[in-house]
Every structure is written in C-alpha cells, then in structure tokens.
C-alpha positions, 0 to 999 in steps of 0.5 A, spaced: 522 962 158 527 963 154 531 968 158 532 962 163 535 957 158 539 962 155 543 965 162 543 957 164 547 956 156 551 962 158 554 960 164 555 952 162 559 955 155 563 960 161 565 954 164 567 950 158 572 956 155 575 958 163 577 950 162 573 946 167 
C-alpha cells in the first residue's frame, strides 16, 4: 500500500518539475 502512495507522489512531483 506504499507503492500507490509513492507512485502518486512521483507523478505529482514530475508535474511540478514540468512546471504545471
């Protein structure tokens, strides 16, 4: 149940880094 949290955080971080 941690992979889901990590995947969500990773996607959010990538979006932030992309500049969204």
